[in-house]
C-alpha angles and dihedrals in degrees: 000000000000137000121220131275121308087022129137088222098057090124127193125228119281129188120254119280143162118225136190135175132178094234115140119254107264095218091063092059127094108236122214126211116240128191109260113218109276097338123125115267114284130221127217117243113249114257111263127196117257111251126186109222118205119243131256103347097053101041110127128195131203105239116246112264116190092201097046109166121239092210092092089054091053092051095059130074108259099181114134092248091051093048090053092049094046092051093051093043091049093058095036088059087054096056101273121139111232107228127187124254114269119239120271085239108073118219090228104086091209091066116075103200141353106260103161139043093233096059096093089053099044095101087056092049089048091050093240095122130024119254116261094198130020093234137001144188129208145173100221126197110224138187125202127169102169092103097037093139090061095055110116093006098077128048096249116018115119141165091214121040141148122241116203110204145174120203135193122197099199092312104106135355145192101332096053095038092052096044094047092047089053093046092048092050102042103028109026094035094028096224110172104258093221090060096056117091126187133213124198136181110275095245098037100109091159092062090044092055092048093050093044105038106023101033096029102227109163113253092238090062094052111085124194111216135183135257095273091062107026111028119080123204131181091216140301088321136015139055116357142148149161123292135219119201134196121219130190117222114219093181112039088158088077089075140242116266142129092273094062110123115208088199090068101114092191090065110022139043121194107222109162131038126190118197117198102203100198108134141061113217112218127210091261091054098256120144112227120188113251118237088224117043114207138197123219118177138172132195116186108232094203091050097050088045090056090053097045096042091048097228126144097245144007092260094065094057121103088255093071112005095079087060090050087050090059090051089049089056092051092047092044093226136117123242095227093054096041118112120244090255091052092048089053090053091049091052094046092052093048093046095045094048091054089054095044095049094051094042093052090045088057091052104267113134128186115277141137097260139060119331091354089061090056090056093045092048093050093047092050093049089050092049091053092048089050091052090051087057092051096249111157100183132226129310090283094056101259136101103172094079088061090054091043090056089063091050090051091048089056095046100088099104096031098054119343091196091071094076091053090056096043098115092053093044093051094046093050090051092046094050093048093048093048091047092050092048089058093056096035097077094051093044093047091053092052092045091050090051093050092046090050090051091050093049092048095056102110119222095011132098106252108259133165112222120245090237092056091048089050093051089051089051099042102036105028101030096243110152107226088238090063091047088051092050093051092044092049090053087057095044095253125131126210129233094236092174088058091047092051090049090055090048093049091049089054092048092048094051099042132060096193116028094191090059096049121107114202110219101210128145125216095279090054096249115147109231092193088080089077097040125083121226115278116252108230114216098166099107091066106023140034095202137039143164110248141169123240106239099176143358127206129192117184090345093306123114113241134179099217138022130191140200115314095022120135103221143176112219128200116199132187090233135007144183090206116110111226119221110271142123090034093299116120120231127272120259125213145107143286119214129198116195112192133112117339091265093049098048107118140174121197121190110215114209102165140019124195134176130234103191100310096333116106118221114203113202118200152124126261102238095185142352126009135295126206137189109263095029121128117237137187105235111202127182120215098254096201093053092044089053091052091052092047091051093051094044094053089043088055090058090049090049093055091050092048092050091053091050097045105036103019145290091259091075113102137180116269098177142325146202123209109192136162094254102036148348127240123200125187118195141173112258133133103221142033116274116250120240089248092055092050091050090050091050092050092047093050093049093047089050090053089048090052091050087071093217118183114234121233124211126187140161114237139168107272093243092052092049092052092047089052089058100255112163115238122203111246112247095018120120118219135200121241088264120046139188113243120201114197134185096195112243093004116054143003120181140161102246139155094191130109120264142183119264094230131021089234088073088070089067097188142355130214131180109221100180144004121190145146117258098177139354106298093003122103129184130211122192118194144164132221140176116002090355088058091054091048091048094051093045091049093050091046091051092048092049092051091051090047092050090049093049094046092038093227137113119264093255090056097050096094095054091045093051091048090053092048092050091052090050089049093051090050092048092049092051091049090049091049091050091050092049090051092049090049091050091050089051092050089048090055089053094053095041089093088066090071114116133192130247123200135029117234089023119027138194124202112230130194123179114170145146119243098196112226100352112146121242097257093049090046088056092051090050093051093048090050092051094050091049095048104037118081115272128282098047137155120200127187119179132179137187143169106228092172136022093258100030137087126191123197132181134183122194120182124184121230091262092059093045090051088061089062096257111132125196095211095056094039099052095049095065091046092051090056089066087061094049097260145075145219145151145182143164126341091257101038135022140163132203141174142204145185102229111077090172088070097052096095094051091043092055090047089052089049091052092050095046093044092051093046094047095046092045090054093047093048091051 
């Protein structure tokens, strides 16, 4: 599916995939009305019974009315949540199955991110899997970063957006799709019919006749457009078909003539696209009719919200503006008075945080490759935009988690799982922001220097070299897009060809970018140019004599290091395994035996690779080490054995998974450590206990078979023909190392392995969990780590049995009983605290005073010391119910040393005066370093500055008296 030119939804081809996600069905939720910016109050639609309407023959269409009234539109709830619900309900009542949004992480590893609603159904469209339902409807979360530079600058470009769609898998076709799209737009959403224009493919006479004769759209508002705009293809070959798009006209007064351009963004917005998938494109370009004609549509939620909520851009809808509001609070500015540049920054932050929250929720964490790079890039752009607004962050050096909390708060009907993952999401964002802030200052200084040099070059157009841009990216973590943005602000271009050349050189020379260490000194020179590749001896030996070729301290080359120095050592040869392929690096020591003054011991704690040069990181424990000296490099044999055991066990685990749960499972990542192994794999459900037991049993049987491993070096093509498994995403040389457990496993692998499976001794799975949609993770132990694990668990169980005074087999029942007793005790304690708070409220009720003369309101604003939030609520409710109506109560407390609780409770008589608790309490909470809100009659808030509570309550008393005095006349 694709929208027309200049559209956010002009989506590129992706390969087929099947997606699933445990999100709740939206139609089953109860949607709540929210105030929408400055719009008039909205009203929820009455609940209507679901009715399945038969296809084709019974489709009805609201006739086109050129003077369609907008009153119906005003009478219906047009909040973003309601629009989503109404769309899904509309198609559910017409026989469509409501399906959940797929994850932003596609199951197909060849697809980076989910960028269209149709992706989860593409295998059905392609005929690769049978349809499960005849037709479906979804609200799909999508990510798109192709037009990142336009985010915040245009009215409707986003990185994160929701695509509402209805899909038919051979069930209905053009007639129904067109009529329902029109009915949805002009009846359900009450768009004025004379403001909706239609585009069709230039040769699609069938669609033209339906729009003209059956729907009744005037001919002058039906535009024929070419293949580039209105013909969707899935690629050079495969399913394809014409499109028909719906546009909303913001300026009908400009007339209706042949010169009208639907691509005019100042007048039109494309909001709904219908794809009629009716052909198969062959390799010679012929269009063959499909046996099964399909429908694939997409309606942009943010776009239709802009139209219905009557705001100038998508960002000012209730889907995004509350997030902008949170940024405004942090920046201490108002939206109306903000400059255009500041507004762009506000929009970028809000947009990017929506994308980041949902990506992390779906298991994507910041990194320098793939999906992780998308998250890192968005966070770093948001940080820079925040700095341009003067936002300094919280006490821990981050502000994005505060913004993310608002995104999470608004996530209920988009993905209810987000709130469950909130702590992890916020911590990932915080860590990334803090980490970026540490490199930002150094990188900004270098960038400023390079920009100054570019601007000072007389007679030449200012341009930053590709090499400089690459150093900023590779050394200082500056995405080239950020460098480009800063340079553009200063009037400097970037040599992108040179940058891409540097990137390609890196790709060509490295098999695993995330394992590469760039050996550059402060002036950017690459010292590897003068160092030969390191000869690796570690497959056959755990010790070797070697010569020190170079030493680095703090990135600077040195000739000599002494005791206490942290140093990076380059040798001509080494037995140390460098981190790669998921296996962590060897640990060990280097010894120099010379004169008494020259004797040195270096403890090696990490080894990385830059291209084929090994970098040994360690601390000089004693003596001195010089370039040119010979050392004895010795690997810690016990730790190496642990790594070997876990690496071979990982291969056995992958083979066992394929046997037990299916050959379609594939590795998605791994960690081979001394104390455990971790294996990520593609699978769409949790493994059953029985499956885990079968996997363990199979692996332990293979271990007991005492099979000798075979390793060989083969041409890559020969290894693949032999059936060796290659890791997706890895790049291999022309010759590869193949590790085989005969009859069990054969993989391309450069890691270290046991000689015989019997060395593994035993294998135990300690956890299995999902880390993203379609991605599962198993952690396990083997060998010595297995013995330690079993001994530790046995010791813990013995202590537990002793504490509980029960046998091991009775521990579970005893713990269940204790938990039930604890729940009961906590409830009783909570009830007692509430009763105590109500009693204290009764005591202070005599402090209430009246405001007004002819008409009076009783007011009580007091502190209740350390009362917890729930008890504070009970106290406020008691006071409102017992004091004479009308009454306004504001209470505050400090339940913890860094926590403030506030509550406002207003009786109906106060609310009728136009004074709302939700709006009132929010401004008071700001004085305590927090925020909050709620309903007109009751609201709660919190803060982080207890020392300000007294002054905040005084301010509340003053404002409440002033406001009520004014209202009472």
